[in-house]
C-alpha positions as CSV (number, residue, x, y, z in Angstrom):
1,M,42.0,-5.8,4.2
2,P,41.4,-2.5,2.4
3,L,40.1,0.4,4.5
4,T,37.0,2.3,3.1
5,A,35.8,5.7,4.2
6,S,32.5,7.3,3.9
7,A,31.0,10.5,5.0
8,A,29.6,10.4,8.5
9,N,26.3,11.7,7.3
10,E,26.3,9.6,4.0
11,S,23.0,7.7,4.9
12,D,21.3,10.9,5.7
13,Y,22.5,12.4,2.5
14,T,21.5,9.6,0.3
15,S,18.0,9.1,2.0
16,A,17.2,12.8,1.5
17,L,17.9,12.5,-2.2
18,C,15.5,10.0,-3.3
19,T,14.7,9.3,-6.9
20,V,12.7,12.0,-8.6
21,S,10.1,11.0,-11.2
22,I,9.6,13.6,-14.2
23,C,6.6,13.6,-16.3
24,F,6.0,16.4,-19.0
25,A,4.4,16.2,-22.4
26,D,7.4,17.8,-24.0
27,P,10.5,15.3,-24.0
28,M,12.9,18.2,-23.9
29,I,11.5,19.5,-20.6
30,N,11.7,16.1,-19.1
31,H,15.4,15.9,-20.3
32,L,16.2,19.4,-19.0
33,F,14.8,18.8,-15.5
34,S,16.5,15.3,-15.4
35,E,19.9,17.0,-16.2
36,L,19.4,19.8,-13.6
37,L,18.7,17.1,-11.0
38,E,21.4,14.8,-11.9
39,A,24.0,17.7,-11.8
40,R,22.9,17.9,-8.1
41,G,23.4,14.2,-7.5
42,V,19.7,13.2,-7.7
43,K,18.8,10.1,-9.4
44,T,15.8,10.7,-11.9
45,A,13.3,8.7,-13.8
46,I,11.5,10.1,-16.8
47,V,8.0,8.4,-16.8
48,P,5.4,8.4,-19.6
49,T,2.5,8.8,-17.1
50,I,2.1,9.7,-13.3
51,E,0.8,6.2,-12.7
52,A,4.3,4.9,-13.9
53,A,5.9,6.8,-11.2
54,A,7.2,4.7,-8.4
55,R,5.5,5.3,-5.1
56,E,8.7,6.0,-3.2
57,T,9.6,8.8,-5.7
58,K,9.0,12.5,-5.7
59,I,7.4,14.1,-8.8
60,I,7.9,17.0,-11.0
61,T,5.2,17.6,-13.5
62,E,2.9,20.1,-15.2
63,P,-0.7,21.0,-14.3
64,Q,-2.3,18.8,-16.8
65,F,-0.9,15.7,-15.1
66,F,-1.5,16.9,-11.5
67,P,-5.1,15.5,-11.1
68,D,-3.4,12.0,-11.7
69,I,-1.4,12.4,-8.5
70,E,-2.8,10.9,-5.3
71,T,-3.7,13.6,-2.7
72,T,-1.3,11.9,-0.2
73,R,1.6,12.6,-2.5
74,H,0.9,16.3,-3.1
75,G,3.6,17.2,-0.7
76,E,6.3,15.4,-2.7
77,C,5.5,17.4,-6.0
78,L,6.7,20.3,-7.9
79,V,4.3,21.4,-10.6
80,V,5.6,23.8,-13.4
81,G,3.4,25.8,-15.5
82,N,1.8,29.2,-16.2
83,K,0.7,31.3,-13.2
84,E,-3.0,31.0,-14.3
85,S,-2.9,27.2,-14.3
86,L,-1.1,27.0,-10.9
87,K,-3.4,29.4,-8.9
88,S,-5.9,26.6,-7.9
89,L,-3.2,24.2,-6.9
90,N,-2.1,23.9,-3.2
91,V,1.3,22.5,-4.0
92,L,4.9,23.7,-4.4
93,S,4.9,25.2,-7.9
94,L,7.2,27.0,-10.3
95,S,5.6,29.6,-12.6
96,R,6.6,30.8,-16.0
97,P,8.5,32.8,-17.2
98,L,11.3,30.6,-15.7
99,T,14.5,32.2,-14.6
100,E,17.7,30.5,-13.2
101,E,16.9,31.9,-9.9
102,K,13.3,30.7,-9.7
103,I,14.4,27.3,-10.9
104,E,17.2,26.9,-8.4
105,S,14.9,28.2,-5.4
106,A,12.2,25.8,-6.3
107,L,14.5,22.9,-6.8
108,E,16.1,23.6,-3.4
109,Q,12.7,23.8,-1.6
110,F,11.5,20.6,-3.5
111,L,14.6,18.6,-2.6
112,S,14.7,19.7,1.1
113,K,11.1,18.4,1.7
C-alpha cells in the first residue's frame, strides 16, 4: 500500500483559497486578474455577469457591476476602478493608477478575508 503525505494544514489552506469569480467588461482585464490569482494557486472563474458567479465564490469586478452584487456578499469583493468611482463604495477596493505594490497588497487583503 503506497504512503501518501500531505501538509498538516492542507485543508485550512485549500478552504482559505476558494474560487474567485472575475467579471470585467474588458476580456483582457479578466485574463490578467485570472493569471495573477492562478499564479498564487487560486482557482478562478471568468463570468459574463455577476449573476453568473457561484454563491460560494469571492468576486473581483469593477464599479459598474458592483450594484448587481448582493449586499451580504460585499465583504467578499474586490472592486477595481478610478478613485472617483470607488469613493461611494464601502468595500475593499483597488484604485487606478495600478501599481505592482497596490495590486499585491489588495490581492493579499482580498484573499485573507
